[in-house]
PDB file as gemmi writes it, atoms N, CA and C in Angstrom:
CRYST1    1.000    1.000    1.000  90.00  90.00  90.00 P 1                      
ATOM      1  N   MET A   1     -35.888  -9.285   6.782  1.00  0.00           N  
ATOM      2  CA  MET A   1     -34.982 -10.006   7.641  1.00  0.00           C  
ATOM      3  C   MET A   1     -35.571 -11.326   8.127  1.00  0.00           C  
ATOM      4  N   LYS A   2     -36.870 -11.433   8.147  1.00  0.00           N  
ATOM      5  CA  LYS A   2     -37.509 -12.652   8.635  1.00  0.00           C  
ATOM      6  C   LYS A   2     -37.243 -13.844   7.723  1.00  0.00           C  
ATOM      7  N   ASN A   3     -36.867 -13.596   6.471  1.00  0.00           N  
ATOM      8  CA  ASN A   3     -36.671 -14.671   5.506  1.00  0.00           C  
ATOM      9  C   ASN A   3     -35.279 -15.283   5.551  1.00  0.00           C  
ATOM     10  N   ILE A   4     -34.419 -14.846   6.439  1.00  0.00           N  
ATOM     11  CA  ILE A   4     -33.065 -15.383   6.519  1.00  0.00           C  
ATOM     12  C   ILE A   4     -33.095 -16.669   7.343  1.00  0.00           C  
ATOM     13  N   SER A   5     -32.629 -17.740   6.720  1.00  0.00           N  
ATOM     14  CA  SER A   5     -32.634 -19.036   7.397  1.00  0.00           C  
ATOM     15  C   SER A   5     -31.531 -19.112   8.451  1.00  0.00           C  
ATOM     16  N   ASN A   6     -31.674 -20.064   9.341  1.00  0.00           N  
ATOM     17  CA  ASN A   6     -30.642 -20.288  10.351  1.00  0.00           C  
ATOM     18  C   ASN A   6     -29.317 -20.667   9.711  1.00  0.00           C  
ATOM     19  N   GLU A   7     -29.372 -21.384   8.594  1.00  0.00           N  
ATOM     20  CA  GLU A   7     -28.154 -21.775   7.894  1.00  0.00           C  
ATOM     21  C   GLU A   7     -27.416 -20.547   7.361  1.00  0.00           C  
ATOM     22  N   VAL A   8     -28.155 -19.590   6.833  1.00  0.00           N  
ATOM     23  CA  VAL A   8     -27.545 -18.359   6.321  1.00  0.00           C  
ATOM     24  C   VAL A   8     -26.964 -17.553   7.477  1.00  0.00           C  
ATOM     25  N   LEU A   9     -27.688 -17.462   8.570  1.00  0.00           N  
ATOM     26  CA  LEU A   9     -27.177 -16.749   9.751  1.00  0.00           C  
ATOM     27  C   LEU A   9     -25.880 -17.385  10.255  1.00  0.00           C  
ATOM     28  N   THR A  10     -25.860 -18.696  10.283  1.00  0.00           N  
ATOM     29  CA  THR A  10     -24.660 -19.416  10.717  1.00  0.00           C  
ATOM     30  C   THR A  10     -23.489 -19.113   9.792  1.00  0.00           C  
ATOM     31  N   GLU A  11     -23.737 -19.070   8.500  1.00  0.00           N  
ATOM     32  CA  GLU A  11     -22.674 -18.772   7.536  1.00  0.00           C  
ATOM     33  C   GLU A  11     -22.169 -17.340   7.684  1.00  0.00           C  
ATOM     34  N   ILE A  12     -23.055 -16.414   7.951  1.00  0.00           N  
ATOM     35  CA  ILE A  12     -22.654 -15.012   8.173  1.00  0.00           C  
ATOM     36  C   ILE A  12     -21.704 -14.932   9.361  1.00  0.00           C  
ATOM     37  N   VAL A  13     -22.063 -15.581  10.443  1.00  0.00           N  
ATOM     38  CA  VAL A  13     -21.217 -15.577  11.630  1.00  0.00           C  
ATOM     39  C   VAL A  13     -19.878 -16.245  11.324  1.00  0.00           C  
ATOM     40  N   HIS A  14     -19.911 -17.330  10.584  1.00  0.00           N  
ATOM     41  CA  HIS A  14     -18.689 -18.046  10.229  1.00  0.00           C  
ATOM     42  C   HIS A  14     -17.744 -17.172   9.403  1.00  0.00           C  
ATOM     43  N   ILE A  15     -18.259 -16.467   8.433  1.00  0.00           N  
ATOM     44  CA  ILE A  15     -17.451 -15.568   7.600  1.00  0.00           C  
ATOM     45  C   ILE A  15     -16.804 -14.493   8.470  1.00  0.00           C  
ATOM     46  N   HIS A  16     -17.568 -13.943   9.385  1.00  0.00           N  
ATOM     47  CA  HIS A  16     -17.012 -12.905  10.260  1.00  0.00           C  
ATOM     48  C   HIS A  16     -15.937 -13.471  11.193  1.00  0.00           C  
ATOM     49  N   LYS A  17     -16.086 -14.702  11.606  1.00  0.00           N  
ATOM     50  CA  LYS A  17     -15.047 -15.331  12.417  1.00  0.00           C  
ATOM     51  C   LYS A  17     -13.759 -15.477  11.610  1.00  0.00           C  
ATOM     52  N   ILE A  18     -13.881 -15.842  10.348  1.00  0.00           N  
ATOM     53  CA  ILE A  18     -12.707 -15.954   9.483  1.00  0.00           C  
ATOM     54  C   ILE A  18     -12.036 -14.595   9.335  1.00  0.00           C  
ATOM     55  N   LEU A  19     -12.833 -13.554   9.200  1.00  0.00           N  
ATOM     56  CA  LEU A  19     -12.299 -12.202   9.022  1.00  0.00           C  
ATOM     57  C   LEU A  19     -11.844 -11.571  10.333  1.00  0.00           C  
ATOM     58  N   ALA A  20     -12.036 -12.247  11.441  1.00  0.00           N  
ATOM     59  CA  ALA A  20     -11.626 -11.698  12.738  1.00  0.00           C  
ATOM     60  C   ALA A  20     -10.119 -11.804  12.954  1.00  0.00           C  
ATOM     61  N   ASN A  21      -9.413 -12.395  12.008  1.00  0.00           N  
ATOM     62  CA  ASN A  21      -7.962 -12.537  12.107  1.00  0.00           C  
ATOM     63  C   ASN A  21      -7.287 -11.461  11.256  1.00  0.00           C  
ATOM     64  N   PRO A  22      -6.501 -10.572  11.866  1.00  0.00           N  
ATOM     65  CA  PRO A  22      -5.869  -9.480  11.111  1.00  0.00           C  
ATOM     66  C   PRO A  22      -4.976  -9.958   9.967  1.00  0.00           C  
ATOM     67  N   SER A  23      -4.296 -11.077  10.137  1.00  0.00           N  
ATOM     68  CA  SER A  23      -3.433 -11.586   9.063  1.00  0.00           C  
ATOM     69  C   SER A  23      -4.253 -11.983   7.840  1.00  0.00           C  
ATOM     70  N   ARG A  24      -5.392 -12.608   8.073  1.00  0.00           N  
ATOM     71  CA  ARG A  24      -6.239 -12.998   6.940  1.00  0.00           C  
ATOM     72  C   ARG A  24      -6.798 -11.769   6.233  1.00  0.00           C  
ATOM     73  N   VAL A  25      -7.162 -10.746   6.992  1.00  0.00           N  
ATOM     74  CA  VAL A  25      -7.661  -9.512   6.374  1.00  0.00           C  
ATOM     75  C   VAL A  25      -6.559  -8.863   5.555  1.00  0.00           C  
ATOM     76  N   LYS A  26      -5.335  -8.812   6.098  1.00  0.00           N  
ATOM     77  CA  LYS A  26      -4.207  -8.244   5.350  1.00  0.00           C  
ATOM     78  C   LYS A  26      -3.983  -8.993   4.043  1.00  0.00           C  
ATOM     79  N   ILE A  27      -4.052 -10.314   4.100  1.00  0.00           N  
ATOM     80  CA  ILE A  27      -3.860 -11.127   2.894  1.00  0.00           C  
ATOM     81  C   ILE A  27      -4.941 -10.811   1.866  1.00  0.00           C  
ATOM     82  N   LEU A  28      -6.186 -10.766   2.304  1.00  0.00           N  
ATOM     83  CA  LEU A  28      -7.281 -10.477   1.372  1.00  0.00           C  
ATOM     84  C   LEU A  28      -7.137  -9.088   0.757  1.00  0.00           C  
ATOM     85  N   LEU A  29      -6.762  -8.113   1.574  1.00  0.00           N  
ATOM     86  CA  LEU A  29      -6.586  -6.762   1.041  1.00  0.00           C  
ATOM     87  C   LEU A  29      -5.441  -6.718   0.034  1.00  0.00           C  
ATOM     88  N   LEU A  30      -4.367  -7.432   0.315  1.00  0.00           N  
ATOM     89  CA  LEU A  30      -3.253  -7.492  -0.625  1.00  0.00           C  
ATOM     90  C   LEU A  30      -3.682  -8.157  -1.929  1.00  0.00           C  
ATOM     91  N   LEU A  31      -4.403  -9.255  -1.819  1.00  0.00           N  
ATOM     92  CA  LEU A  31      -4.848  -9.959  -3.018  1.00  0.00           C  
ATOM     93  C   LEU A  31      -5.892  -9.178  -3.802  1.00  0.00           C  
ATOM     94  N   SER A  32      -6.532  -8.221  -3.159  1.00  0.00           N  
ATOM     95  CA  SER A  32      -7.494  -7.383  -3.887  1.00  0.00           C  
ATOM     96  C   SER A  32      -6.772  -6.534  -4.935  1.00  0.00           C  
ATOM     97  N   GLU A  33      -5.458  -6.374  -4.768  1.00  0.00           N  
ATOM     98  CA  GLU A  33      -4.647  -5.610  -5.720  1.00  0.00           C  
ATOM     99  C   GLU A  33      -4.134  -6.473  -6.864  1.00  0.00           C  
ATOM    100  N   GLY A  34      -4.252  -7.800  -6.742  1.00  0.00           N  
ATOM    101  CA  GLY A  34      -3.804  -8.697  -7.800  1.00  0.00           C  
ATOM    102  C   GLY A  34      -3.216  -9.969  -7.231  1.00  0.00           C  
ATOM    103  N   GLN A  35      -2.956 -10.910  -8.126  1.00  0.00           N  
ATOM    104  CA  GLN A  35      -2.410 -12.207  -7.731  1.00  0.00           C  
ATOM    105  C   GLN A  35      -1.049 -12.051  -7.060  1.00  0.00           C  
ATOM    106  N   GLN A  36      -0.809 -12.921  -6.086  1.00  0.00           N  
ATOM    107  CA  GLN A  36       0.464 -12.939  -5.365  1.00  0.00           C  
ATOM    108  C   GLN A  36       0.805 -14.387  -5.018  1.00  0.00           C  
ATOM    109  N   ASN A  37       2.097 -14.675  -4.926  1.00  0.00           N  
ATOM    110  CA  ASN A  37       2.493 -15.992  -4.422  1.00  0.00           C  
ATOM    111  C   ASN A  37       2.815 -15.867  -2.933  1.00  0.00           C  
ATOM    112  N   VAL A  38       3.082 -16.987  -2.291  1.00  0.00           N  
ATOM    113  CA  VAL A  38       3.301 -16.985  -0.846  1.00  0.00           C  
ATOM    114  C   VAL A  38       4.473 -16.087  -0.461  1.00  0.00           C  
ATOM    115  N   SER A  39       5.551 -16.137  -1.226  1.00  0.00           N  
ATOM    116  CA  SER A  39       6.720 -15.303  -0.920  1.00  0.00           C  
ATOM    117  C   SER A  39       6.377 -13.820  -0.977  1.00  0.00           C  
ATOM    118  N   GLN A  40       5.649 -13.422  -1.995  1.00  0.00           N  
ATOM    119  CA  GLN A  40       5.259 -12.013  -2.142  1.00  0.00           C  
ATOM    120  C   GLN A  40       4.355 -11.582  -0.990  1.00  0.00           C  
ATOM    121  N   ILE A  41       3.405 -12.426  -0.647  1.00  0.00           N  
ATOM    122  CA  ILE A  41       2.490 -12.107   0.454  1.00  0.00           C  
ATOM    123  C   ILE A  41       3.270 -11.995   1.762  1.00  0.00           C  
ATOM    124  N   SER A  42       4.138 -12.962   1.993  1.00  0.00           N  
ATOM    125  CA  SER A  42       4.944 -12.979   3.210  1.00  0.00           C  
ATOM    126  C   SER A  42       5.747 -11.694   3.366  1.00  0.00           C  
ATOM    127  N   GLU A  43       6.405 -11.287   2.301  1.00  0.00           N  
ATOM    128  CA  GLU A  43       7.209 -10.074   2.341  1.00  0.00           C  
ATOM    129  C   GLU A  43       6.339  -8.833   2.539  1.00  0.00           C  
ATOM    130  N   ALA A  44       5.216  -8.785   1.866  1.00  0.00           N  
ATOM    131  CA  ALA A  44       4.356  -7.595   1.913  1.00  0.00           C  
ATOM    132  C   ALA A  44       3.725  -7.376   3.289  1.00  0.00           C  
ATOM    133  N   ILE A  45       3.345  -8.456   3.963  1.00  0.00           N  
ATOM    134  CA  ILE A  45       2.648  -8.277   5.242  1.00  0.00           C  
ATOM    135  C   ILE A  45       3.519  -8.608   6.457  1.00  0.00           C  
ATOM    136  N   GLY A  46       4.750  -9.044   6.201  1.00  0.00           N  
ATOM    137  CA  GLY A  46       5.675  -9.267   7.298  1.00  0.00           C  
ATOM    138  C   GLY A  46       5.410 -10.499   8.138  1.00  0.00           C  
ATOM    139  N   LEU A  47       4.936 -11.548   7.502  1.00  0.00           N  
ATOM    140  CA  LEU A  47       4.714 -12.827   8.197  1.00  0.00           C  
ATOM    141  C   LEU A  47       5.616 -13.890   7.594  1.00  0.00           C  
ATOM    142  N   GLU A  48       5.981 -14.880   8.397  1.00  0.00           N  
ATOM    143  CA  GLU A  48       6.734 -16.020   7.892  1.00  0.00           C  
ATOM    144  C   GLU A  48       5.903 -16.740   6.821  1.00  0.00           C  
ATOM    145  N   GLN A  49       6.588 -17.343   5.856  1.00  0.00           N  
ATOM    146  CA  GLN A  49       5.883 -18.048   4.783  1.00  0.00           C  
ATOM    147  C   GLN A  49       4.994 -19.165   5.325  1.00  0.00           C  
ATOM    148  N   SER A  50       5.435 -19.849   6.367  1.00  0.00           N  
ATOM    149  CA  SER A  50       4.618 -20.932   6.933  1.00  0.00           C  
ATOM    150  C   SER A  50       3.312 -20.386   7.514  1.00  0.00           C  
ATOM    151  N   ALA A  51       3.379 -19.212   8.146  1.00  0.00           N  
ATOM    152  CA  ALA A  51       2.165 -18.590   8.701  1.00  0.00           C  
ATOM    153  C   ALA A  51       1.234 -18.145   7.575  1.00  0.00           C  
ATOM    154  N   VAL A  52       1.803 -17.582   6.521  1.00  0.00           N  
ATOM    155  CA  VAL A  52       1.001 -17.168   5.364  1.00  0.00           C  
ATOM    156  C   VAL A  52       0.330 -18.385   4.735  1.00  0.00           C  
ATOM    157  N   SER A  53       1.094 -19.457   4.561  1.00  0.00           N  
ATOM    158  CA  SER A  53       0.533 -20.680   3.978  1.00  0.00           C  
ATOM    159  C   SER A  53      -0.622 -21.211   4.816  1.00  0.00           C  
ATOM    160  N   HIS A  54      -0.480 -21.159   6.124  1.00  0.00           N  
ATOM    161  CA  HIS A  54      -1.547 -21.617   7.023  1.00  0.00           C  
ATOM    162  C   HIS A  54      -2.811 -20.768   6.835  1.00  0.00           C  
ATOM    163  N   GLN A  55      -2.645 -19.446   6.799  1.00  0.00           N  
ATOM    164  CA  GLN A  55      -3.803 -18.559   6.620  1.00  0.00           C  
ATOM    165  C   GLN A  55      -4.434 -18.743   5.250  1.00  0.00           C  
ATOM    166  N   LEU A  56      -3.610 -18.931   4.231  1.00  0.00           N  
ATOM    167  CA  LEU A  56      -4.131 -19.165   2.876  1.00  0.00           C  
ATOM    168  C   LEU A  56      -4.928 -20.461   2.822  1.00  0.00           C  
ATOM    169  N   LYS A  57      -4.473 -21.467   3.542  1.00  0.00           N  
ATOM    170  CA  LYS A  57      -5.192 -22.745   3.581  1.00  0.00           C  
ATOM    171  C   LYS A  57      -6.600 -22.542   4.141  1.00  0.00           C  
ATOM    172  N   ILE A  58      -6.701 -21.758   5.194  1.00  0.00           N  
ATOM    173  CA  ILE A  58      -8.012 -21.465   5.789  1.00  0.00           C  
ATOM    174  C   ILE A  58      -8.879 -20.682   4.807  1.00  0.00           C  
ATOM    175  N   LEU A  59      -8.313 -19.645   4.207  1.00  0.00           N  
ATOM    176  CA  LEU A  59      -9.072 -18.827   3.253  1.00  0.00           C  
ATOM    177  C   LEU A  59      -9.504 -19.651   2.047  1.00  0.00           C  
ATOM    178  N   LYS A  60      -8.632 -20.537   1.587  1.00  0.00           N  
ATOM    179  CA  LYS A  60      -8.952 -21.383   0.438  1.00  0.00           C  
ATOM    180  C   LYS A  60     -10.058 -22.378   0.790  1.00  0.00           C  
ATOM    181  N   ALA A  61      -9.990 -22.940   1.992  1.00  0.00           N  
ATOM    182  CA  ALA A  61     -11.005 -23.913   2.427  1.00  0.00           C  
ATOM    183  C   ALA A  61     -12.397 -23.306   2.442  1.00  0.00           C  
ATOM    184  N   HIS A  62     -12.457 -22.001   2.646  1.00  0.00           N  
ATOM    185  CA  HIS A  62     -13.750 -21.310   2.686  1.00  0.00           C  
ATOM    186  C   HIS A  62     -14.033 -20.533   1.404  1.00  0.00           C  
ATOM    187  N   GLN A  63     -13.260 -20.844   0.362  1.00  0.00           N  
ATOM    188  CA  GLN A  63     -13.452 -20.303  -0.985  1.00  0.00           C  
ATOM    189  C   GLN A  63     -13.303 -18.788  -1.060  1.00  0.00           C  
ATOM    190  N   LEU A  64     -12.562 -18.209  -0.115  1.00  0.00           N  
ATOM    191  CA  LEU A  64     -12.325 -16.770  -0.160  1.00  0.00           C  
ATOM    192  C   LEU A  64     -11.124 -16.439  -1.032  1.00  0.00           C  
ATOM    193  N   VAL A  65     -10.249 -17.418  -1.235  1.00  0.00           N  
ATOM    194  CA  VAL A  65      -9.160 -17.286  -2.201  1.00  0.00           C  
ATOM    195  C   VAL A  65      -9.111 -18.553  -3.046  1.00  0.00           C  
ATOM    196  N   THR A  66      -8.558 -18.394  -4.233  1.00  0.00           N  
ATOM    197  CA  THR A  66      -8.298 -19.533  -5.112  1.00  0.00           C  
ATOM    198  C   THR A  66      -6.828 -19.481  -5.495  1.00  0.00           C  
ATOM    199  N   GLN A  67      -6.345 -20.577  -6.044  1.00  0.00           N  
ATOM    200  CA  GLN A  67      -4.962 -20.611  -6.479  1.00  0.00           C  
ATOM    201  C   GLN A  67      -4.893 -20.981  -7.946  1.00  0.00           C  
ATOM    202  N   ALA A  68      -3.862 -20.473  -8.593  1.00  0.00           N  
ATOM    203  CA  ALA A  68      -3.625 -20.771 -10.001  1.00  0.00           C  
ATOM    204  C   ALA A  68      -2.140 -21.056 -10.169  1.00  0.00           C  
ATOM    205  N   ARG A  69      -1.832 -22.126 -10.837  1.00  0.00           N  
ATOM    206  CA  ARG A  69      -0.442 -22.490 -11.058  1.00  0.00           C  
ATOM    207  C   ARG A  69       0.088 -21.739 -12.276  1.00  0.00           C  
ATOM    208  N   ASN A  70       1.276 -21.175 -12.100  1.00  0.00           N  
ATOM    209  CA  ASN A  70       1.959 -20.475 -13.189  1.00  0.00           C  
ATOM    210  C   ASN A  70       3.359 -21.071 -13.263  1.00  0.00           C  
ATOM    211  N   GLY A  71       3.514 -22.141 -14.068  1.00  0.00           N  
ATOM    212  CA  GLY A  71       4.764 -22.886 -14.071  1.00  0.00           C  
ATOM    213  C   GLY A  71       4.901 -23.604 -12.752  1.00  0.00           C  
ATOM    214  N   LYS A  72       6.009 -23.345 -12.051  1.00  0.00           N  
ATOM    215  CA  LYS A  72       6.205 -23.959 -10.732  1.00  0.00           C  
ATOM    216  C   LYS A  72       5.577 -23.128  -9.618  1.00  0.00           C  
ATOM    217  N   ALA A  73       5.293 -21.881  -9.907  1.00  0.00           N  
ATOM    218  CA  ALA A  73       4.749 -20.972  -8.894  1.00  0.00           C  
ATOM    219  C   ALA A  73       3.242 -21.158  -8.745  1.00  0.00           C  
ATOM    220  N   ILE A  74       2.780 -20.983  -7.536  1.00  0.00           N  
ATOM    221  CA  ILE A  74       1.337 -20.982  -7.265  1.00  0.00           C  
ATOM    222  C   ILE A  74       0.976 -19.578  -6.816  1.00  0.00           C  
ATOM    223  N   ASN A  75       0.085 -18.965  -7.567  1.00  0.00           N  
ATOM    224  CA  ASN A  75      -0.391 -17.626  -7.246  1.00  0.00           C  
ATOM    225  C   ASN A  75      -1.782 -17.722  -6.645  1.00  0.00           C  
ATOM    226  N   TYR A  76      -2.026 -16.839  -5.688  1.00  0.00           N  
ATOM    227  CA  TYR A  76      -3.329 -16.792  -5.026  1.00  0.00           C  
ATOM    228  C   TYR A  76      -4.060 -15.533  -5.457  1.00  0.00           C  
ATOM    229  N   GLN A  77      -5.377 -15.636  -5.485  1.00  0.00           N  
ATOM    230  CA  GLN A  77      -6.223 -14.509  -5.869  1.00  0.00           C  
ATOM    231  C   GLN A  77      -7.521 -14.577  -5.088  1.00  0.00           C  
ATOM    232  N   ILE A  78      -8.230 -13.478  -5.085  1.00  0.00           N  
ATOM    233  CA  ILE A  78      -9.538 -13.437  -4.412  1.00  0.00           C  
ATOM    234  C   ILE A  78     -10.468 -14.436  -5.096  1.00  0.00           C  
ATOM    235  N   GLY A  79     -11.151 -15.220  -4.295  1.00  0.00           N  
ATOM    236  CA  GLY A  79     -12.042 -16.234  -4.838  1.00  0.00           C  
ATOM    237  C   GLY A  79     -13.496 -15.817  -4.858  1.00  0.00           C  
ATOM    238  N   ASP A  80     -13.812 -14.732  -4.186  1.00  0.00           N  
ATOM    239  CA  ASP A  80     -15.209 -14.300  -4.088  1.00  0.00           C  
ATOM    240  C   ASP A  80     -15.252 -12.784  -4.001  1.00  0.00           C  
ATOM    241  N   SER A  81     -15.816 -12.146  -5.007  1.00  0.00           N  
ATOM    242  CA  SER A  81     -15.854 -10.678  -5.028  1.00  0.00           C  
ATOM    243  C   SER A  81     -16.711 -10.108  -3.897  1.00  0.00           C  
ATOM    244  N   HIS A  82     -17.632 -10.903  -3.360  1.00  0.00           N  
ATOM    245  CA  HIS A  82     -18.455 -10.421  -2.254  1.00  0.00           C  
ATOM    246  C   HIS A  82     -17.612 -10.082  -1.035  1.00  0.00           C  
ATOM    247  N   ILE A  83     -16.546 -10.842  -0.829  1.00  0.00           N  
ATOM    248  CA  ILE A  83     -15.712 -10.603   0.339  1.00  0.00           C  
ATOM    249  C   ILE A  83     -15.043  -9.236   0.244  1.00  0.00           C  
ATOM    250  N   LEU A  84     -14.713  -8.812  -0.978  1.00  0.00           N  
ATOM    251  CA  LEU A  84     -14.124  -7.480  -1.157  1.00  0.00           C  
ATOM    252  C   LEU A  84     -15.129  -6.394  -0.815  1.00  0.00           C  
ATOM    253  N   GLN A  85     -16.376  -6.597  -1.189  1.00  0.00           N  
ATOM    254  CA  GLN A  85     -17.419  -5.629  -0.842  1.00  0.00           C  
ATOM    255  C   GLN A  85     -17.573  -5.540   0.674  1.00  0.00           C  
ATOM    256  N   LEU A  86     -17.545  -6.685   1.328  1.00  0.00           N  
ATOM    257  CA  LEU A  86     -17.667  -6.725   2.785  1.00  0.00           C  
ATOM    258  C   LEU A  86     -16.483  -6.011   3.440  1.00  0.00           C  
ATOM    259  N   LEU A  87     -15.282  -6.252   2.932  1.00  0.00           N  
ATOM    260  CA  LEU A  87     -14.096  -5.587   3.474  1.00  0.00           C  
ATOM    261  C   LEU A  87     -14.148  -4.079   3.251  1.00  0.00           C  
ATOM    262  N   LYS A  88     -14.574  -3.659   2.063  1.00  0.00           N  
ATOM    263  CA  LYS A  88     -14.664  -2.224   1.772  1.00  0.00           C  
ATOM    264  C   LYS A  88     -15.650  -1.538   2.707  1.00  0.00           C  
ATOM    265  N   LEU A  89     -16.787  -2.177   2.941  1.00  0.00           N  
ATOM    266  CA  LEU A  89     -17.768  -1.614   3.873  1.00  0.00           C  
ATOM    267  C   LEU A  89     -17.221  -1.575   5.292  1.00  0.00           C  
ATOM    268  N   SER A  90     -16.502  -2.618   5.677  1.00  0.00           N  
ATOM    269  CA  SER A  90     -15.911  -2.664   7.018  1.00  0.00           C  
ATOM    270  C   SER A  90     -14.874  -1.568   7.194  1.00  0.00           C  
ATOM    271  N   ILE A  91     -14.050  -1.358   6.176  1.00  0.00           N  
ATOM    272  CA  ILE A  91     -13.032  -0.307   6.225  1.00  0.00           C  
ATOM    273  C   ILE A  91     -13.696   1.060   6.334  1.00  0.00           C  
ATOM    274  N   ALA A  92     -14.705   1.295   5.513  1.00  0.00           N  
ATOM    275  CA  ALA A  92     -15.397   2.584   5.549  1.00  0.00           C  
ATOM    276  C   ALA A  92     -16.019   2.822   6.921  1.00  0.00           C  
ATOM    277  N   HIS A  93     -16.614   1.792   7.478  1.00  0.00           N  
ATOM    278  CA  HIS A  93     -17.235   1.921   8.795  1.00  0.00           C  
ATOM    279  C   HIS A  93     -16.183   2.206   9.867  1.00  0.00           C  
ATOM    280  N   ALA A  94     -15.082   1.461   9.843  1.00  0.00           N  
ATOM    281  CA  ALA A  94     -14.018   1.660  10.833  1.00  0.00           C  
ATOM    282  C   ALA A  94     -13.405   3.048  10.717  1.00  0.00           C  
ATOM    283  N   GLN A  95     -13.200   3.519   9.490  1.00  0.00           N  
ATOM    284  CA  GLN A  95     -12.638   4.854   9.293  1.00  0.00           C  
ATOM    285  C   GLN A  95     -13.607   5.926   9.780  1.00  0.00           C  
ATOM    286  N   GLU A  96     -14.881   5.697   9.572  1.00  0.00           N  
ATOM    287  CA  GLU A  96     -15.886   6.636  10.054  1.00  0.00           C  
ATOM    288  C   GLU A  96     -15.893   6.680  11.581  1.00  0.00           C  
ATOM    289  N   LEU A  97     -15.811   5.522  12.206  1.00  0.00           N  
ATOM    290  CA  LEU A  97     -15.753   5.473  13.666  1.00  0.00           C  
ATOM    291  C   LEU A  97     -14.492   6.154  14.185  1.00  0.00           C  
ATOM    292  N   GLU A  98     -13.379   5.920  13.515  1.00  0.00           N  
ATOM    293  CA  GLU A  98     -12.121   6.541  13.914  1.00  0.00           C  
ATOM    294  C   GLU A  98     -12.219   8.052  13.785  1.00  0.00           C  
ATOM    295  N   SER A  99     -12.808   8.521  12.706  1.00  0.00           N  
ATOM    296  CA  SER A  99     -12.979   9.953  12.482  1.00  0.00           C  
ATOM    297  C   SER A  99     -13.892  10.552  13.544  1.00  0.00           C  
ATOM    298  N   ASP A 100     -14.978   9.859  13.860  1.00  0.00           N  
ATOM    299  CA  ASP A 100     -15.893  10.334  14.902  1.00  0.00           C  
ATOM    300  C   ASP A 100     -15.195  10.366  16.245  1.00  0.00           C  
ATOM    301  N   HIS A 101     -14.377   9.366  16.526  1.00  0.00           N  
ATOM    302  CA  HIS A 101     -13.652   9.305  17.799  1.00  0.00           C  
ATOM    303  C   HIS A 101     -12.667  10.468  17.897  1.00  0.00           C  
ATOM    304  N   ILE A 102     -11.960  10.750  16.825  1.00  0.00           N  
ATOM    305  CA  ILE A 102     -11.028  11.877  16.816  1.00  0.00           C  
ATOM    306  C   ILE A 102     -11.790  13.177  17.031  1.00  0.00           C  
ATOM    307  N   HIS A 103     -12.924  13.305  16.339  1.00  0.00           N  
ATOM    308  CA  HIS A 103     -13.741  14.513  16.478  1.00  0.00           C  
ATOM    309  C   HIS A 103     -14.260  14.635  17.910  1.00  0.00           C  
ATOM    310  N   ASP A 104     -14.746  13.514  18.482  1.00  0.00           N  
ATOM    311  CA  ASP A 104     -15.253  13.534  19.858  1.00  0.00           C  
ATOM    312  C   ASP A 104     -14.166  13.906  20.851  1.00  0.00           C  
ATOM    313  N   SER A 105     -12.960  13.374  20.668  1.00  0.00           N  
ATOM    314  CA  SER A 105     -11.890  13.685  21.611  1.00  0.00           C  
ATOM    315  C   SER A 105     -11.453  15.135  21.471  1.00  0.00           C  
ATOM    316  N   GLN A 106     -11.512  15.675  20.258  1.00  0.00           N  
ATOM    317  CA  GLN A 106     -11.177  17.095  20.071  1.00  0.00           C  
ATOM    318  C   GLN A 106     -12.254  17.975  20.706  1.00  0.00           C  
ATOM    319  N   THR A 107     -13.502  17.591  20.547  1.00  0.00           N  
ATOM    320  CA  THR A 107     -14.609  18.353  21.121  1.00  0.00           C  
ATOM    321  C   THR A 107     -14.518  18.329  22.635  1.00  0.00           C  
ATOM    322  N   SER A 108     -14.265  17.152  23.187  1.00  0.00           N  
ATOM    323  CA  SER A 108     -14.215  17.075  24.647  1.00  0.00           C  
ATOM    324  C   SER A 108     -13.044  17.865  25.211  1.00  0.00           C  
ATOM    325  N   SER A 109     -11.948  17.949  24.466  1.00  0.00           N  
ATOM    326  CA  SER A 109     -10.808  18.722  24.963  1.00  0.00           C  
ATOM    327  C   SER A 109     -11.116  20.216  24.901  1.00  0.00           C  
ATOM    328  N   TYR A 110     -11.978  20.624  23.992  1.00  0.00           N  
ATOM    329  CA  TYR A 110     -12.365  22.041  23.933  1.00  0.00           C  
ATOM    330  C   TYR A 110     -13.333  22.394  25.050  1.00  0.00           C  
ATOM    331  N   ASP A 111     -14.095  21.388  25.487  1.00  0.00           N  
ATOM    332  CA  ASP A 111     -15.087  21.627  26.545  1.00  0.00           C  
ATOM    333  C   ASP A 111     -14.440  21.790  27.911  1.00  0.00           C  
ATOM    334  N   ALA A 112     -13.224  21.294  28.069  1.00  0.00           N  
ATOM    335  CA  ALA A 112     -12.579  21.317  29.386  1.00  0.00           C  
ATOM    336  C   ALA A 112     -12.173  22.684  29.841  1.00  0.00           C  
TER     337      ALA A 112                                                      
END                                                                             
């Protein structure tokens, strides 16, 4: 851990700030299943197209998604496979915490 530069630490924090937005996480998880255009993303996650476009702009600026033109349509896809690994680990951790919380609340109710 001593070999991590301040620049790398700053980037780690920056990535987590980007992922701190639930809409951006939903978009990334959806795109992990395959390419989607703005309309498809909007419908799938229940956000207005303008809001989706705004979030995609942020994700694209940080190279977390890329776009590919297919005729007149622009499809978006995951731009960095590392982000999927990070999301998968985050999901596993959150599910584990949720499971532990459920178990703890069941245990405490038995203790009463």
